[in-house]
C-alpha positions, 0 to 999 in steps of 0.5 A: 527540430533537427537531429541534435535538438531531438537528442537533447529531448530524448531523456524526456521521451524515455521518461514519459513512455513510462506513463500509460494514461495519455492524459497524465503523460500529456500533463507531465510533458507540458509541466516539464517543458514549462520548467525547462523553458524557465530554467533555459535548459534541456533534459539532456543538459539536466542529466549531463550537468546533474548535481544533487545540491544544485538540482534541489536548489533549482527546483526550490527556486522554480517553486518560489517562482510559481508561488510568488511570480507566476500568474495564470492567463486570467491573472490569478496565482496558482493554488497549492496543488497546481504548484505541486504538479510541475514540481512533482513532474520534474522530480519524477523525471530525475527519479526515472532518468537519474536519481531522486532529489533528496531533502525536499519533503518539508520544503515543498508546498503542502497539498490541499485535501481533495474535496468532493471525493467518496470515502470507501468503507470496508462495507462498500468494498465487500459489497463491490467485491460480491458483485464483481466478476473474476477479473474485477474481483482480482483488481479490487482485492489486489488494489486494496491489498497493495494500495499502490498508485495507478501507474505502479499498479498498471505496470504489474507484470503478469508473469511476476504476479503469477510466480508470487501466487504459485510460490504462496501456494507451494509454501501453503502461505496465506500472505506473501511480501515482496520488494518493489520500487516506484518508477515515478519517485524511486520510493522503496515499496514492500508489497503485501498480497493478502489471502483474498488477493491471492485467491482472486488472482489465482482464479483470474490468472487461470482464466487469463491463461485460457483466454489471453495467453499472450497478455504481458501486463497483469491488468492491461487497462488504462487509468480511465478504464480502472476508474470506470470499473470502480464506478460501475461496481459501486453502482451495481452494489447499490452504494450511495456515493458522497463524491467522485470515485477514482482509483486513487481512493483505494490507496487512501482506503488502505493507508487509513485502514492500516493507520486505524489498525495501529501501523505507524507512519513509516510502516504504512509508507513502506507498504503503499510506496510513499517516499521515506527520507534517506536519513531514515534508511537504517530504520528500514532494516526492521521496518519490513518485519514489523510492517509485515507482522502488523499487516497480517494482524490487521487483515481480519478486521480491517482489510478482508473483503470476504465476510466468511474469512473475516468471520473465521478470523474474528472467531480465532481472535476470540479464541486467543483472547479466551486462552490468554484470559484463562492462562492469566487466571492460572498464574493468579491462582498459583500466586495466591496459593503460594502466598497463602491467599487462596485459603481466605477465599470462600469455598465456593469460589475456591471450587470455581478457581480450581476448575479454571486452573484445571481447564488452563492446564488442559489448554496448555497441552495438545494430545497430552503433550506440551505445545511447542512455542510458535517460531517468530516470523523471519524476514529472510524467509520472505521473498 
């Protein structure tokens, strides 16, 4: 390959260098070269002649070819997931070197559900966290807190995360949220680190500063190494597995947990970094705030890897429930009294209601003073 030909393929090399896993890098290279051969073009020509509408049309034509005309060496048609991979490789190239191709969400082949995979429960993850060492506690808690794909997770910079942890401690906060963008798709991400992630990262970074002060990545590990860590933790925790274990399952776990906790599809997507159509970009103005607030409420019962933290949180939830109930009783008693209904209640029940009413008045005060209402979360205060 002469110098001019090499220049034609330089954009592909720049894109592929973003992948840490050699297997993933090789698979993307093969798929992308296949597309370029079909389109009779080079990576540089794709960028030089880029047009959003034409690029979208060409990609859909390529998909049509893969679905209807292409046959494997064995003479078989491609399965949906095998069609999606080269399509996603081309999309990833454009997102990295130019801009994301828009309007493809409802036009690409739907993925087939993976079969033979283990489904992590919160009990599994707590058991794995309990047997993990300092580094693996940080990996498990951070991965389940963010729900990121393995590539984005592997690209976390140590200094960046260390500053997030320091900022959280300086503000005496339990959670911290920050903006991010996936290199693979260009999708907007609103990352949230929860209390267990912050606690575990703090311990891990202190250890890292002593033992590997020059390490730039937060977790300098390949996808294969991360998969093996999860498998080993599951074995040490005596978890009965029902299928394969790999890092992507932690992303699935968080998406399901947040959905079960009542977050809508857009809120889940922005937290884990799933692509949201540009046509819905105006919705993002309030989406971060609602996602952040709902995430915090979901944490105690759906996300916490600590039995102790979860137990304390459940106690606080129960306390809030009792307070709300007593206040509702107080309002009901006042209503009955104002409308002459209380006098018709038997004396014994009147005494009980009076006790509840006096207790409700006490709960509305702190050290003899009315409690000030708590300030609502302000997005501008978040990083």
